[in-house]
N, CA, C and O atoms as CSV, one atom per row, in Angstrom:
chain,resi,resn,atom,element,x,y,z
A,1,MET,N,N,-7.851,36.778,-8.748
A,1,MET,CA,C,-8.392,35.999,-7.650
A,1,MET,C,C,-7.278,35.127,-7.088
A,1,MET,O,O,-6.681,34.328,-7.810
A,2,LYS,N,N,-7.007,35.279,-5.826
A,2,LYS,CA,C,-5.951,34.524,-5.164
A,2,LYS,C,C,-6.349,33.050,-5.050
A,2,LYS,O,O,-7.498,32.721,-4.753
A,3,ASN,N,N,-5.374,32.177,-5.293
A,3,ASN,CA,C,-5.579,30.748,-5.139
A,3,ASN,C,C,-6.750,30.258,-5.990
A,3,ASN,O,O,-7.630,29.559,-5.488
A,4,SER,N,N,-6.767,30.624,-7.292
A,4,SER,CA,C,-7.861,30.194,-8.156
A,4,SER,C,C,-7.331,29.492,-9.396
A,4,SER,O,O,-6.184,29.683,-9.801
A,5,ILE,N,N,-8.180,28.691,-9.978
A,5,ILE,CA,C,-7.851,27.993,-11.208
A,5,ILE,C,C,-8.971,28.235,-12.207
A,5,ILE,O,O,-10.065,28.659,-11.834
A,6,THR,N,N,-8.694,27.965,-13.473
A,6,THR,CA,C,-9.701,28.209,-14.492
A,6,THR,C,C,-10.725,27.076,-14.537
A,6,THR,O,O,-10.460,25.948,-14.119
A,7,ILE,N,N,-11.880,27.412,-15.048
A,7,ILE,CA,C,-12.963,26.436,-15.133
A,7,ILE,C,C,-12.690,25.449,-16.264
A,7,ILE,O,O,-12.235,25.835,-17.341
A,8,LYS,N,N,-12.968,24.192,-16.013
A,8,LYS,CA,C,-12.776,23.148,-17.013
A,8,LYS,C,C,-14.113,22.851,-17.699
A,8,LYS,O,O,-15.177,23.002,-17.099
A,9,ASP,N,N,-14.041,22.433,-18.947
A,9,ASP,CA,C,-15.258,22.181,-19.727
A,9,ASP,C,C,-16.178,21.154,-19.091
A,9,ASP,O,O,-17.398,21.301,-19.155
A,10,ASP,N,N,-15.618,20.109,-18.475
A,10,ASP,CA,C,-16.469,19.071,-17.892
A,10,ASP,C,C,-17.278,19.577,-16.693
A,10,ASP,O,O,-18.275,18.958,-16.322
A,11,LEU,N,N,-16.872,20.670,-16.095
A,11,LEU,CA,C,-17.616,21.244,-14.977
A,11,LEU,C,C,-18.777,22.123,-15.458
A,11,LEU,O,O,-19.763,22.302,-14.743
A,12,LYS,N,N,-18.655,22.658,-16.652
A,12,LYS,CA,C,-19.677,23.574,-17.174
A,12,LYS,C,C,-21.061,22.952,-17.231
A,12,LYS,O,O,-22.057,23.641,-17.010
A,13,LYS,N,N,-21.140,21.656,-17.525
A,13,LYS,CA,C,-22.458,21.011,-17.620
A,13,LYS,C,C,-23.202,21.038,-16.283
A,13,LYS,O,O,-24.431,20.977,-16.257
A,14,TYR,N,N,-22.466,21.129,-15.179
A,14,TYR,CA,C,-23.094,21.214,-13.858
A,14,TYR,C,C,-23.442,22.662,-13.502
A,14,TYR,O,O,-24.385,22.913,-12.752
A,15,LEU,N,N,-22.687,23.594,-14.034
A,15,LEU,CA,C,-22.881,24.998,-13.687
A,15,LEU,C,C,-23.955,25.687,-14.523
A,15,LEU,O,O,-24.646,26.576,-14.025
A,16,ILE,N,N,-24.104,25.293,-15.775
A,16,ILE,CA,C,-25.080,25.955,-16.647
A,16,ILE,C,C,-26.476,25.976,-16.032
A,16,ILE,O,O,-27.091,27.041,-15.986
A,17,PRO,N,N,-27.008,24.838,-15.554
A,17,PRO,CA,C,-28.357,24.900,-14.959
A,17,PRO,C,C,-28.420,25.785,-13.707
A,17,PRO,O,O,-29.458,26.387,-13.430
A,18,ALA,N,N,-27.340,25.868,-12.966
A,18,ALA,CA,C,-27.327,26.727,-11.773
A,18,ALA,C,C,-27.378,28.196,-12.173
A,18,ALA,O,O,-28.097,28.987,-11.562
A,19,PHE,N,N,-26.619,28.556,-13.192
A,19,PHE,CA,C,-26.607,29.943,-13.636
A,19,PHE,C,C,-27.892,30.340,-14.361
A,19,PHE,O,O,-28.154,31.529,-14.542
A,20,GLU,N,N,-28.691,29.365,-14.774
A,20,GLU,CA,C,-29.973,29.660,-15.405
A,20,GLU,C,C,-30.990,30.164,-14.387
A,20,GLU,O,O,-32.020,30.723,-14.767
A,21,ARG,N,N,-30.721,29.978,-13.136
A,21,ARG,CA,C,-31.602,30.438,-12.062
A,21,ARG,C,C,-30.984,31.659,-11.388
A,21,ARG,O,O,-29.775,31.879,-11.458
A,22,LYS,N,N,-31.827,32.440,-10.740
A,22,LYS,CA,C,-31.348,33.651,-10.070
A,22,LYS,C,C,-30.829,33.297,-8.684
A,22,LYS,O,O,-31.548,33.418,-7.692
A,23,THR,N,N,-29.584,32.863,-8.624
A,23,THR,CA,C,-28.962,32.520,-7.353
A,23,THR,C,C,-28.346,33.775,-6.747
A,23,THR,O,O,-28.102,34.757,-7.449
A,24,LYS,N,N,-28.097,33.737,-5.452
A,24,LYS,CA,C,-27.402,34.853,-4.810
A,24,LYS,C,C,-25.907,34.765,-5.069
A,24,LYS,O,O,-25.243,35.783,-5.263
A,25,SER,N,N,-25.376,33.540,-5.073
A,25,SER,CA,C,-23.954,33.356,-5.369
A,25,SER,C,C,-23.694,31.901,-5.736
A,25,SER,O,O,-24.441,30.996,-5.362
A,26,ILE,N,N,-22.606,31.708,-6.482
A,26,ILE,CA,C,-22.149,30.364,-6.831
A,26,ILE,C,C,-20.637,30.344,-6.680
A,26,ILE,O,O,-19.936,31.197,-7.224
A,27,ILE,N,N,-20.144,29.365,-5.940
A,27,ILE,CA,C,-18.718,29.194,-5.708
A,27,ILE,C,C,-18.361,27.762,-6.090
A,27,ILE,O,O,-19.098,26.829,-5.768
A,28,ALA,N,N,-17.244,27.588,-6.769
A,28,ALA,CA,C,-16.769,26.243,-7.093
A,28,ALA,C,C,-15.368,26.089,-6.502
A,28,ALA,O,O,-14.517,26.967,-6.647
A,29,ILE,N,N,-15.148,24.966,-5.838
A,29,ILE,CA,C,-13.885,24.707,-5.148
A,29,ILE,C,C,-13.298,23.392,-5.658
A,29,ILE,O,O,-13.983,22.370,-5.697
A,30,ASP,N,N,-12.037,23.430,-6.045
A,30,ASP,CA,C,-11.335,22.238,-6.518
A,30,ASP,C,C,-10.742,21.522,-5.314
A,30,ASP,O,O,-9.797,22.008,-4.693
A,31,VAL,N,N,-11.309,20.360,-4.989
A,31,VAL,CA,C,-10.882,19.626,-3.786
A,31,VAL,C,C,-10.204,18.292,-4.108
A,31,VAL,O,O,-9.959,17.490,-3.207
A,32,LYS,N,N,-9.902,18.050,-5.381
A,32,LYS,CA,C,-9.383,16.719,-5.751
A,32,LYS,C,C,-8.056,16.372,-5.088
A,32,LYS,O,O,-7.760,15.190,-4.917
A,33,LYS,N,N,-7.245,17.361,-4.708
A,33,LYS,CA,C,-5.984,17.084,-4.023
A,33,LYS,C,C,-6.171,16.881,-2.518
A,33,LYS,O,O,-5.238,16.500,-1.812
A,34,PHE,N,N,-7.396,17.142,-2.036
A,34,PHE,CA,C,-7.658,17.086,-0.599
A,34,PHE,C,C,-8.542,15.926,-0.177
A,34,PHE,O,O,-8.571,15.563,0.999
A,35,THR,N,N,-9.264,15.342,-1.127
A,35,THR,CA,C,-10.195,14.268,-0.780
A,35,THR,C,C,-10.323,13.271,-1.925
A,35,THR,O,O,-10.074,13.600,-3.084
A,36,SER,N,N,-10.710,12.061,-1.584
A,36,SER,CA,C,-10.842,11.022,-2.606
A,36,SER,C,C,-12.282,10.838,-3.075
A,36,SER,O,O,-12.518,10.113,-4.042
A,37,TYR,N,N,-13.242,11.469,-2.422
A,37,TYR,CA,C,-14.643,11.196,-2.765
A,37,TYR,C,C,-15.234,12.124,-3.819
A,37,TYR,O,O,-16.322,11.845,-4.322
A,38,THR,N,N,-14.567,13.204,-4.168
A,38,THR,CA,C,-15.058,14.101,-5.217
A,38,THR,C,C,-13.917,14.976,-5.720
A,38,THR,O,O,-12.870,15.082,-5.081
A,39,ASP,N,N,-14.134,15.599,-6.869
A,39,ASP,CA,C,-13.145,16.523,-7.437
A,39,ASP,C,C,-13.507,17.980,-7.168
A,39,ASP,O,O,-12.632,18.814,-6.935
A,40,THR,N,N,-14.809,18.278,-7.204
A,40,THR,CA,C,-15.255,19.665,-7.128
A,40,THR,C,C,-16.469,19.797,-6.224
A,40,THR,O,O,-17.383,18.972,-6.261
A,41,LEU,N,N,-16.464,20.847,-5.412
A,41,LEU,CA,C,-17.638,21.236,-4.637
A,41,LEU,C,C,-18.199,22.503,-5.259
A,41,LEU,O,O,-17.465,23.456,-5.519
A,42,VAL,N,N,-19.497,22.509,-5.493
A,42,VAL,CA,C,-20.172,23.707,-5.974
A,42,VAL,C,C,-21.117,24.132,-4.860
A,42,VAL,O,O,-21.924,23.334,-4.382
A,43,ILE,N,N,-21.014,25.387,-4.452
A,43,ILE,CA,C,-21.831,25.910,-3.361
A,43,ILE,C,C,-22.686,27.035,-3.919
A,43,ILE,O,O,-22.184,28.057,-4.387
A,44,ILE,N,N,-23.988,26.815,-3.856
A,44,ILE,CA,C,-24.955,27.766,-4.406
A,44,ILE,C,C,-25.747,28.360,-3.256
A,44,ILE,O,O,-26.227,27.640,-2.381
A,45,GLU,N,N,-25.878,29.676,-3.266
A,45,GLU,CA,C,-26.666,30.354,-2.236
A,45,GLU,C,C,-27.992,30.802,-2.833
A,45,GLU,O,O,-28.029,31.444,-3.882
A,46,ALA,N,N,-29.080,30.456,-2.154
A,46,ALA,CA,C,-30.423,30.838,-2.562
A,46,ALA,C,C,-31.020,31.758,-1.498
A,46,ALA,O,O,-30.636,31.703,-0.330
A,47,GLY,N,N,-31.944,32.588,-1.907
A,47,GLY,CA,C,-32.509,33.580,-0.994
A,47,GLY,C,C,-33.638,33.092,-0.110
A,47,GLY,O,O,-34.037,33.786,0.826
A,48,SER,N,N,-34.166,31.891,-0.396
A,48,SER,CA,C,-35.289,31.383,0.399
A,48,SER,C,C,-35.333,29.863,0.324
A,48,SER,O,O,-34.649,29.247,-0.494
A,49,HIS,N,N,-36.142,29.275,1.182
A,49,HIS,CA,C,-36.320,27.821,1.180
A,49,HIS,C,C,-36.906,27.364,-0.152
A,49,HIS,O,O,-36.477,26.364,-0.729
A,50,ARG,N,N,-37.886,28.110,-0.622
A,50,ARG,CA,C,-38.528,27.772,-1.894
A,50,ARG,C,C,-37.520,27.811,-3.034
A,50,ARG,O,O,-37.559,26.968,-3.930
A,51,GLN,N,N,-36.618,28.785,-3.002
A,51,GLN,CA,C,-35.617,28.893,-4.056
A,51,GLN,C,C,-34.597,27.750,-3.983
A,51,GLN,O,O,-34.138,27.269,-5.020
A,52,VAL,N,N,-34.240,27.313,-2.782
A,52,VAL,CA,C,-33.347,26.152,-2.635
A,52,VAL,C,C,-33.964,24.958,-3.350
A,52,VAL,O,O,-33.302,24.292,-4.145
A,53,THR,N,N,-35.226,24.694,-3.065
A,53,THR,CA,C,-35.922,23.564,-3.681
A,53,THR,C,C,-36.006,23.729,-5.193
A,53,THR,O,O,-35.761,22.781,-5.940
A,54,SER,N,N,-36.347,24.916,-5.637
A,54,SER,CA,C,-36.477,25.180,-7.070
A,54,SER,C,C,-35.155,24.985,-7.811
A,54,SER,O,O,-35.120,24.344,-8.862
A,55,ILE,N,N,-34.080,25.530,-7.274
A,55,ILE,CA,C,-32.763,25.401,-7.903
A,55,ILE,C,C,-32.335,23.930,-7.936
A,55,ILE,O,O,-31.877,23.436,-8.966
A,56,ALA,N,N,-32.484,23.245,-6.819
A,56,ALA,CA,C,-32.082,21.833,-6.745
A,56,ALA,C,C,-32.884,20.984,-7.732
A,56,ALA,O,O,-32.317,20.148,-8.435
A,57,GLU,N,N,-34.191,21.195,-7.784
A,57,GLU,CA,C,-35.018,20.428,-8.710
A,57,GLU,C,C,-34.653,20.735,-10.162
A,57,GLU,O,O,-34.643,19.836,-11.003
A,58,HIS,N,N,-34.358,21.987,-10.455
A,58,HIS,CA,C,-33.948,22.370,-11.810
A,58,HIS,C,C,-32.624,21.693,-12.188
A,58,HIS,O,O,-32.468,21.197,-13.304
A,59,LEU,N,N,-31.686,21.680,-11.258
A,59,LEU,CA,C,-30.403,21.011,-11.516
A,59,LEU,C,C,-30.607,19.525,-11.803
A,59,LEU,O,O,-30.067,18.995,-12.774
A,60,ILE,N,N,-31.375,18.869,-10.967
A,60,ILE,CA,C,-31.622,17.432,-11.133
A,60,ILE,C,C,-32.263,17.153,-12.489
A,60,ILE,O,O,-31.825,16.263,-13.218
A,61,LYS,N,N,-33.296,17.913,-12.822
A,61,LYS,CA,C,-34.024,17.721,-14.080
A,61,LYS,C,C,-33.126,18.001,-15.292
A,61,LYS,O,O,-33.105,17.225,-16.247
A,62,SER,N,N,-32.393,19.106,-15.245
A,62,SER,CA,C,-31.528,19.485,-16.370
A,62,SER,C,C,-30.415,18.477,-16.595
A,62,SER,O,O,-30.124,18.112,-17.734
A,63,LEU,N,N,-29.795,18.028,-15.520
A,63,LEU,CA,C,-28.699,17.074,-15.649
A,63,LEU,C,C,-29.214,15.694,-16.053
A,63,LEU,O,O,-28.554,14.977,-16.806
A,64,LYS,N,N,-30.378,15.328,-15.560
A,64,LYS,CA,C,-30.972,14.050,-15.965
A,64,LYS,C,C,-31.271,14.051,-17.462
A,64,LYS,O,O,-31.104,13.030,-18.128
A,65,ALA,N,N,-31.712,15.190,-17.994
A,65,ALA,CA,C,-31.973,15.308,-19.432
A,65,ALA,C,C,-30.692,15.117,-20.245
A,65,ALA,O,O,-30.743,14.724,-21.410
A,66,ARG,N,N,-29.544,15.398,-19.625
A,66,ARG,CA,C,-28.239,15.190,-20.274
A,66,ARG,C,C,-27.663,13.818,-19.932
A,66,ARG,O,O,-26.488,13.549,-20.179
A,67,LYS,N,N,-28.501,12.955,-19.363
A,67,LYS,CA,C,-28.107,11.585,-18.992
A,67,LYS,C,C,-27.097,11.551,-17.845
A,67,LYS,O,O,-26.286,10.630,-17.749
A,68,ILE,N,N,-27.153,12.558,-16.980
A,68,ILE,CA,C,-26.284,12.614,-15.808
A,68,ILE,C,C,-27.181,12.398,-14.592
A,68,ILE,O,O,-28.021,13.238,-14.268
A,69,LYS,N,N,-26.994,11.280,-13.935
A,69,LYS,CA,C,-27.845,10.935,-12.805
A,69,LYS,C,C,-27.112,11.125,-11.485
A,69,LYS,O,O,-25.893,10.979,-11.394
A,70,THR,N,N,-27.889,11.452,-10.479
A,70,THR,CA,C,-27.312,11.637,-9.150
A,70,THR,C,C,-26.977,10.298,-8.507
A,70,THR,O,O,-27.633,9.283,-8.745
A,71,ILE,N,N,-25.944,10.332,-7.693
A,71,ILE,CA,C,-25.611,9.181,-6.849
A,71,ILE,C,C,-26.456,9.259,-5.581
A,71,ILE,O,O,-26.893,8.241,-5.044
A,72,GLY,N,N,-26.676,10.483,-5.115
A,72,GLY,CA,C,-27.468,10.692,-3.911
A,72,GLY,C,C,-28.027,12.104,-3.866
A,72,GLY,O,O,-27.417,13.041,-4.381
A,73,VAL,N,N,-29.191,12.246,-3.247
A,73,VAL,CA,C,-29.852,13.543,-3.099
A,73,VAL,C,C,-30.401,13.618,-1.683
A,73,VAL,O,O,-31.013,12.670,-1.191
A,74,GLU,N,N,-30.176,14.751,-1.036
A,74,GLU,CA,C,-30.688,14.970,0.324
A,74,GLU,C,C,-31.209,16.394,0.454
A,74,GLU,O,O,-30.640,17.317,-0.128
A,75,GLY,N,N,-32.275,16.579,1.207
A,75,GLY,CA,C,-32.737,17.892,1.651
A,75,GLY,C,C,-33.460,18.757,0.646
A,75,GLY,O,O,-33.718,19.924,0.939
A,76,VAL,N,N,-33.800,18.248,-0.521
A,76,VAL,CA,C,-34.428,19.083,-1.549
A,76,VAL,C,C,-35.785,19.617,-1.077
A,76,VAL,O,O,-36.053,20.812,-1.202
A,77,LYS,N,N,-36.617,18.772,-0.553
A,77,LYS,CA,C,-37.970,19.187,-0.136
A,77,LYS,C,C,-37.956,20.104,1.083
A,77,LYS,O,O,-38.819,20.972,1.212
A,78,GLU,N,N,-36.987,19.919,1.979
A,78,GLU,CA,C,-36.920,20.731,3.196
A,78,GLU,C,C,-36.552,22.181,2.885
A,78,GLU,O,O,-37.074,23.099,3.517
A,79,GLY,N,N,-35.667,22.392,1.926
A,79,GLY,CA,C,-35.348,23.738,1.478
A,79,GLY,C,C,-34.319,24.510,2.275
A,79,GLY,O,O,-34.096,25.686,1.988
A,80,ASP,N,N,-33.682,23.904,3.264
A,80,ASP,CA,C,-32.612,24.592,4.006
A,80,ASP,C,C,-31.273,24.394,3.305
A,80,ASP,O,O,-30.515,25.337,3.077
A,81,TRP,N,N,-31.013,23.137,2.974
A,81,TRP,CA,C,-29.727,22.746,2.399
A,81,TRP,C,C,-29.953,21.494,1.575
A,81,TRP,O,O,-30.247,20.428,2.118
A,82,ALA,N,N,-29.818,21.622,0.276
A,82,ALA,CA,C,-29.941,20.464,-0.612
A,82,ALA,C,C,-28.548,20.025,-1.015
A,82,ALA,O,O,-27.688,20.851,-1.322
A,83,LEU,N,N,-28.332,18.724,-1.012
A,83,LEU,CA,C,-27.049,18.168,-1.414
A,83,LEU,C,C,-27.298,17.232,-2.593
A,83,LEU,O,O,-28.099,16.302,-2.505
A,84,LEU,N,N,-26.602,17.493,-3.695
A,84,LEU,CA,C,-26.716,16.679,-4.899
A,84,LEU,C,C,-25.346,16.087,-5.189
A,84,LEU,O,O,-24.398,16.815,-5.482
A,85,ASP,N,N,-25.247,14.783,-5.108
A,85,ASP,CA,C,-23.969,14.095,-5.292
A,85,ASP,C,C,-23.922,13.478,-6.689
A,85,ASP,O,O,-24.705,12.585,-7.014
A,86,TYR,N,N,-22.992,13.967,-7.506
A,86,TYR,CA,C,-22.787,13.445,-8.853
A,86,TYR,C,C,-21.438,12.731,-8.962
A,86,TYR,O,O,-20.938,12.511,-10.065
A,87,GLY,N,N,-20.865,12.377,-7.844
A,87,GLY,CA,C,-19.577,11.688,-7.846
A,87,GLY,C,C,-18.432,12.664,-7.984
A,87,GLY,O,O,-17.870,13.101,-6.979
A,88,GLU,N,N,-18.074,13.014,-9.199
A,88,GLU,CA,C,-16.958,13.944,-9.419
A,88,GLU,C,C,-17.282,15.369,-8.992
A,88,GLU,O,O,-16.380,16.177,-8.768
A,89,VAL,N,N,-18.583,15.676,-8.879
A,89,VAL,CA,C,-19.035,16.999,-8.456
A,89,VAL,C,C,-20.114,16.817,-7.392
A,89,VAL,O,O,-21.050,16.037,-7.568
A,90,ILE,N,N,-19.972,17.542,-6.296
A,90,ILE,CA,C,-21.011,17.577,-5.266
A,90,ILE,C,C,-21.522,19.009,-5.203
A,90,ILE,O,O,-20.752,19.958,-5.054
A,91,ILE,N,N,-22.837,19.142,-5.320
A,91,ILE,CA,C,-23.459,20.462,-5.340
A,91,ILE,C,C,-24.245,20.660,-4.047
A,91,ILE,O,O,-25.090,19.842,-3.682
A,92,HIS,N,N,-23.948,21.759,-3.367
A,92,HIS,CA,C,-24.687,22.163,-2.167
A,92,HIS,C,C,-25.521,23.379,-2.549
A,92,HIS,O,O,-25.000,24.336,-3.122
A,93,VAL,N,N,-26.803,23.347,-2.239
A,93,VAL,CA,C,-27.665,24.514,-2.443
A,93,VAL,C,C,-28.169,24.916,-1.063
A,93,VAL,O,O,-28.928,24.189,-0.421
A,94,PHE,N,N,-27.729,26.090,-0.623
A,94,PHE,CA,C,-28.031,26.563,0.730
A,94,PHE,C,C,-28.966,27.761,0.720
A,94,PHE,O,O,-28.884,28.615,-0.162
A,95,GLU,N,N,-29.841,27.818,1.690
A,95,GLU,CA,C,-30.545,29.047,2.030
A,95,GLU,C,C,-29.486,29.919,2.719
A,95,GLU,O,O,-28.618,29.388,3.412
A,96,SER,N,N,-29.541,31.223,2.544
A,96,SER,CA,C,-28.477,32.136,2.991
A,96,SER,C,C,-28.036,31.942,4.438
A,96,SER,O,O,-26.839,31.883,4.718
A,97,GLU,N,N,-28.988,31.843,5.351
A,97,GLU,CA,C,-28.644,31.701,6.767
A,97,GLU,C,C,-27.893,30.391,7.026
A,97,GLU,O,O,-26.926,30.370,7.787
A,98,LYS,N,N,-28.332,29.310,6.399
A,98,LYS,CA,C,-27.667,28.009,6.571
A,98,LYS,C,C,-26.272,28.022,5.945
A,98,LYS,O,O,-25.344,27.410,6.473
A,99,LYS,N,N,-26.132,28.716,4.827
A,99,LYS,CA,C,-24.818,28.813,4.185
A,99,LYS,C,C,-23.816,29.483,5.127
A,99,LYS,O,O,-22.682,29.027,5.267
A,100,SER,N,N,-24.242,30.553,5.760
A,100,SER,CA,C,-23.366,31.244,6.712
A,100,SER,C,C,-23.050,30.358,7.911
A,100,SER,O,O,-21.909,30.316,8.371
A,101,PHE,N,N,-24.048,29.656,8.414
A,101,PHE,CA,C,-23.868,28.815,9.587
A,101,PHE,C,C,-22.876,27.684,9.332
A,101,PHE,O,O,-21.975,27.459,10.140
A,102,TYR,N,N,-23.031,26.973,8.221
A,102,TYR,CA,C,-22.179,25.809,7.948
A,102,TYR,C,C,-20.824,26.186,7.343
A,102,TYR,O,O,-19.862,25.432,7.488
A,103,ASP,N,N,-20.728,27.314,6.680
A,103,ASP,CA,C,-19.472,27.850,6.150
A,103,ASP,C,C,-18.599,26.781,5.471
A,103,ASP,O,O,-17.443,26.579,5.842
A,104,ILE,N,N,-19.167,26.115,4.485
A,104,ILE,CA,C,-18.437,25.077,3.753
A,104,ILE,C,C,-17.175,25.646,3.104
A,104,ILE,O,O,-16.138,24.985,3.067
A,105,GLU,N,N,-17.270,26.878,2.590
A,105,GLU,CA,C,-16.081,27.489,1.977
A,105,GLU,C,C,-14.941,27.623,2.976
A,105,GLU,O,O,-13.775,27.439,2.628
A,106,GLY,N,N,-15.285,27.945,4.223
A,106,GLY,CA,C,-14.277,28.068,5.269
A,106,GLY,C,C,-13.604,26.743,5.583
A,106,GLY,O,O,-12.410,26.697,5.879
A,107,LEU,N,N,-14.378,25.666,5.517
A,107,LEU,CA,C,-13.808,24.335,5.762
A,107,LEU,C,C,-12.776,23.960,4.703
A,107,LEU,O,O,-11.830,23.219,4.974
A,108,TRP,N,N,-12.971,24.479,3.500
A,108,TRP,CA,C,-12.077,24.175,2.380
A,108,TRP,C,C,-11.249,25.403,2.005
A,108,TRP,O,O,-10.969,25.617,0.825
A,109,ALA,N,N,-10.857,26.203,2.978
A,109,ALA,CA,C,-10.131,27.454,2.734
A,109,ALA,C,C,-8.806,27.247,2.000
A,109,ALA,O,O,-8.373,28.131,1.262
A,110,ASP,N,N,-8.161,26.104,2.187
A,110,ASP,CA,C,-6.876,25.846,1.539
A,110,ASP,C,C,-7.020,25.341,0.104
A,110,ASP,O,O,-6.039,25.303,-0.639
A,111,ALA,N,N,-8.211,24.959,-0.282
A,111,ALA,CA,C,-8.435,24.437,-1.635
A,111,ALA,C,C,-8.628,25.598,-2.609
A,111,ALA,O,O,-9.248,26.604,-2.267
A,112,PRO,N,N,-8.097,25.455,-3.817
A,112,PRO,CA,C,-8.240,26.551,-4.797
A,112,PRO,C,C,-9.679,26.730,-5.257
A,112,PRO,O,O,-10.416,25.760,-5.436
A,113,ARG,N,N,-10.062,27.979,-5.444
A,113,ARG,CA,C,-11.376,28.321,-5.984
A,113,ARG,C,C,-11.278,28.276,-7.506
A,113,ARG,O,O,-10.240,28.608,-8.080
A,114,ILE,N,N,-12.340,27.873,-8.136
A,114,ILE,CA,C,-12.396,27.860,-9.587
A,114,ILE,C,C,-12.963,29.203,-10.024
A,114,ILE,O,O,-14.036,29.608,-9.576
A,115,ASP,N,N,-12.248,29.881,-10.886
A,115,ASP,CA,C,-12.636,31.210,-11.326
A,115,ASP,C,C,-13.849,31.113,-12.252
A,115,ASP,O,O,-13.748,30.596,-13.364
A,116,LEU,N,N,-14.983,31.609,-11.789
A,116,LEU,CA,C,-16.221,31.560,-12.559
A,116,LEU,C,C,-16.558,32.894,-13.206
A,116,LEU,O,O,-17.633,33.034,-13.789
A,117,SER,N,N,-15.675,33.872,-13.120
A,117,SER,CA,C,-15.998,35.222,-13.575
A,117,SER,C,C,-16.378,35.288,-15.055
A,117,SER,O,O,-17.365,35.936,-15.405
A,118,GLU,N,N,-15.626,34.642,-15.911
A,118,GLU,CA,C,-15.961,34.669,-17.338
A,118,GLU,C,C,-17.264,33.917,-17.606
A,118,GLU,O,O,-18.063,34.330,-18.446
A,119,PHE,N,N,-17.468,32.841,-16.909
A,119,PHE,CA,C,-18.676,32.044,-17.061
A,119,PHE,C,C,-19.890,32.835,-16.580
A,119,PHE,O,O,-20.948,32.801,-17.208
A,120,GLN,N,N,-19.734,33.547,-15.462
A,120,GLN,CA,C,-20.826,34.335,-14.900
A,120,GLN,C,C,-21.249,35.442,-15.856
A,120,GLN,O,O,-22.440,35.727,-15.982
A,121,LYS,N,N,-20.298,36.063,-16.524
A,121,LYS,CA,C,-20.613,37.157,-17.449
A,121,LYS,C,C,-21.542,36.696,-18.563
A,121,LYS,O,O,-22.389,37.465,-19.017
A,122,ALA,N,N,-21.397,35.467,-19.003
A,122,ALA,CA,C,-22.245,34.939,-20.067
A,122,ALA,C,C,-23.702,34.823,-19.637
A,122,ALA,O,O,-24.603,34.809,-20.476
A,123,PHE,N,N,-23.932,34.741,-18.326
A,123,PHE,CA,C,-25.291,34.562,-17.822
A,123,PHE,C,C,-25.862,35.814,-17.170
A,123,PHE,O,O,-26.972,35.777,-16.640
A,124,GLU,N,N,-25.126,36.918,-17.200
A,124,GLU,CA,C,-25.657,38.162,-16.648
A,124,GLU,C,C,-26.754,38.675,-17.558
A,124,GLU,O,O,-26.604,38.654,-18.780
A,125,PRO,N,N,-27.868,39.142,-16.978
A,125,PRO,CA,C,-28.931,39.683,-17.821
A,125,PRO,C,C,-28.434,40.913,-18.577
A,125,PRO,O,O,-27.780,41.789,-18.011
A,126,GLN,N,N,-28.755,40.956,-19.842
A,126,GLN,CA,C,-28.356,42.094,-20.655
A,126,GLN,C,C,-29.337,43.231,-20.429
A,126,GLN,O,O,-30.551,43.043,-20.497
A,127,GLU,N,N,-28.794,44.415,-20.160
A,127,GLU,CA,C,-29.656,45.573,-19.955
A,127,GLU,C,C,-30.163,46.040,-21.309
A,127,GLU,O,O,-29.402,46.175,-22.267
A,128,GLU,N,N,-31.463,46.281,-21.366
A,128,GLU,CA,C,-32.038,46.776,-22.602
A,128,GLU,C,C,-31.853,48.278,-22.638
A,128,GLU,O,O,-32.156,48.986,-21.678
A,129,LYS,N,N,-31.351,48.747,-23.758
A,129,LYS,CA,C,-31.149,50.182,-23.911
A,129,LYS,C,C,-32.378,50.775,-24.570
A,129,LYS,O,O,-32.892,50.243,-25.554
A,130,ASP,N,N,-32.831,51.858,-24.026
A,130,ASP,CA,C,-34.010,52.523,-24.559
A,130,ASP,C,C,-33.560,53.474,-25.657
A,130,ASP,O,O,-32.965,54.518,-25.388
A,131,ASP,N,N,-33.850,53.098,-26.894
A,131,ASP,CA,C,-33.460,53.924,-28.034
A,131,ASP,C,C,-34.457,55.046,-28.297
A,131,ASP,O,O,-34.183,55.963,-29.071
A,132,GLU,N,N,-35.616,54.966,-27.648
A,132,GLU,CA,C,-36.618,55.982,-27.853
A,132,GLU,C,C,-36.308,57.197,-26.986
A,132,GLU,O,O,-35.625,57.098,-25.966
A,133,ALA,N,N,-36.823,58.335,-27.410
A,133,ALA,CA,C,-36.611,59.577,-26.664
A,133,ALA,C,C,-37.300,59.489,-25.303
A,133,ALA,O,O,-38.335,58.840,-25.158
A,134,ASP,N,N,-36.717,60.143,-24.325
A,134,ASP,CA,C,-37.284,60.176,-22.983
A,134,ASP,C,C,-38.573,60.973,-23.005
A,134,ASP,O,O,-38.587,62.123,-23.444
A,135,ASP,N,N,-39.670,60.365,-22.528
A,135,ASP,CA,C,-40.975,61.024,-22.526
A,135,ASP,C,C,-41.147,61.959,-21.331
A,135,ASP,O,O,-42.162,62.649,-21.232
A,136,GLY,N,N,-40.186,61.990,-20.435
A,136,GLY,CA,C,-40.278,62.858,-19.275
A,136,GLY,C,C,-41.046,62.249,-18.128
A,136,GLY,O,O,-41.330,62.937,-17.148
A,137,PHE,N,N,-41.386,60.990,-18.221
A,137,PHE,CA,C,-42.143,60.339,-17.146
A,137,PHE,C,C,-41.234,59.653,-16.201
A,137,PHE,O,O,-41.694,59.049,-15.232
């Protein structure tokens, strides 16, 4: 992956709840050299308004259980674009059409992407192998 860096352990606590849900995509961008207000942007794509709300609420609940509270939350109930501000990490949860329209990744094109490939593999559903003989159905 061009212009990428490895995932750091302190970021994993924000990503685990996101990967627990069936998102369309998750991108993490290291912006600490470009801005003073955060270190990492996480951009999550959801397939519907309901899924945006569900993912955002799950993130808030999961992180709160780990004693990580938001600094600010916007747009969760509306379901187009939820923004969760945790200070060092800002999480955007977009409905697909809004994600394309706002193109946050494009705005931060010069910032390195955090390689999530190894992390993603841990959350891929395992295919069950059928050990029984094929019944012909």
